[in-house]
C-alpha positions in Angstrom: 0.0 0.0 0.0 1.3 3.4 -0.9 1.0 6.6 1.2 -1.6 8.0 -1.1 -3.7 4.8 -0.6 -3.3 4.8 3.2 -4.1 8.5 3.8 -7.8 8.3 3.1 -8.2 5.3 5.3 -6.2 6.8 8.2 -8.1 10.1 7.8 -11.4 8.3 7.9 -10.7 6.4 11.1 -9.0 9.3 12.8 -12.4 10.3 14.3 -13.7 8.5 17.4 -17.2 7.7 16.1 -16.0 6.3 12.8 -13.3 4.3 14.6 -16.1 2.9 16.9 -18.2 2.0 13.9 -15.3 0.2 12.3 -14.6 -1.8 15.5 -18.3 -2.7 15.8 -18.5 -3.8 12.2 -15.3 -5.9 12.5 -16.9 -7.7 15.5 -20.1 -8.2 13.5 -18.2 -10.2 10.9 -19.5 -10.8 7.4 -23.1 -10.5 8.3 -22.6 -6.8 9.0 -25.1 -4.4 10.5 -27.7 -2.0 9.3 -27.0 1.7 9.6 -29.8 2.2 12.2 -28.5 -0.6 14.3 -25.0 0.9 14.1 -26.3 4.3 15.2 -27.9 2.7 18.2 -24.8 0.7 19.1 -22.6 3.8 18.9 -25.1 6.0 20.6 -25.6 8.6 18.0 -28.7 9.8 16.2 -29.5 7.7 13.1 -29.4 10.7 10.8 -25.7 11.3 11.7 -24.7 7.8 11.0 -25.1 8.1 7.2 -22.4 10.8 7.0 -20.0 8.7 9.0 -20.7 5.7 6.8 -20.2 7.8 3.7 -16.7 8.8 4.8 -15.9 5.2 5.6 -17.3 4.0 2.3 -15.3 6.6 0.3 -12.2 5.4 2.1 -13.2 1.9 1.0 -13.0 0.3 4.5 -16.7 -0.6 4.6 -18.9 -2.1 1.9 -22.7 -1.7 1.7 -25.3 -4.1 0.4 -29.0 -3.7 0.1 -31.1 -6.3 2.1 -34.7 -5.6 1.6 -35.3 -2.0 2.7 -32.1 -1.9 4.8 -28.6 -1.1 3.8 -26.2 -3.4 5.6 -22.6 -2.4 6.1 -19.6 -4.7 6.7 -15.8 -4.2 6.9 -13.6 -4.7 3.9 -11.2 -6.9 5.7 -8.7 -7.0 2.9 -8.4 -3.2 2.8 -8.1 -3.1 6.6 -5.4 -5.8 6.5 -3.5 -3.7 3.9 -3.5 -0.6 6.0 -2.4 -2.7 9.0 0.5 -4.0 7.0 1.4 -0.5 6.0 1.5 0.6 9.6 3.5 -2.4 10.6 6.0 -1.6 7.9 6.3 1.9 9.4 7.3 0.3 12.7 9.9 -1.8 10.9 11.4 1.3 9.4 11.5 3.0 12.7 13.3 0.0 14.3 15.8 0.0 11.4 16.5 3.7 11.9 16.9 3.3 15.6 19.4 0.4 15.0 21.4 2.6 12.7 21.9 5.3 15.3 
């Protein structure tokens, strides 16, 4: 993953409500959760949840699917894994730099 790919993801999850949503969705697994249920779980009004989900969707860390009248969201585990690997690589670089000093 390149810096330009990581930046939208890191920006999207650098807000407490969106980070909570991501954690809740990760725990929900592939079945995901409807936006209203997510709002209830996070403790915010339902009308605010859509803007948070839009940010996470644009960053491509959540995917939406229509189930009847509900829109169900789930985590894009591959994308989250990629950003995790990117962050881990930063740690490796920091260790290498410290060893060189």
